[in-house]
N, C-alpha and C positions, 0 to 999 in steps of 0.2 A: 155862251158860257153860263152855266147855272149860277144863281145867286149864292148858293151854299159854297160853291168852289171859291167865288170871289171873297166871301166873308172869311173863309179859311185862310186865304192868301193874305188878307188884310190883317188877320190876327197874327200871323207869322211876322209880318212886317212890323207890327206894333211891338211884338216881343223883341225883335231884333233891335228896334229903335230904343227900347227900354234898356237893353243890355249895353248898347253903345252910348246912349245919351239918356241917363235916368231923368234928367230935367224934362224931357219930352213927355214924360208920363203926366205932367200937370195938364197937358192939353186935353187928355181924355177925361180928366176930372177937374172941371173949372172951379168947383167948390174948394178943392184942396190947393189950387194954384195960389190963392191968397196966403195961406199958411206957409207954403213952400217959398214964396218970395220973401216973406218976413224972416224965415230961417236964413236965407242967403243974405 
């Protein structure tokens, strides 16, 4: 399986995760995770 195909699948998975669980987005951006935790 080409790397490009895998990356595309991963992107779709991340998008789906963001729609179902917005908090999961903090995992992709560790720098923003701090501010997100403070808001919660």
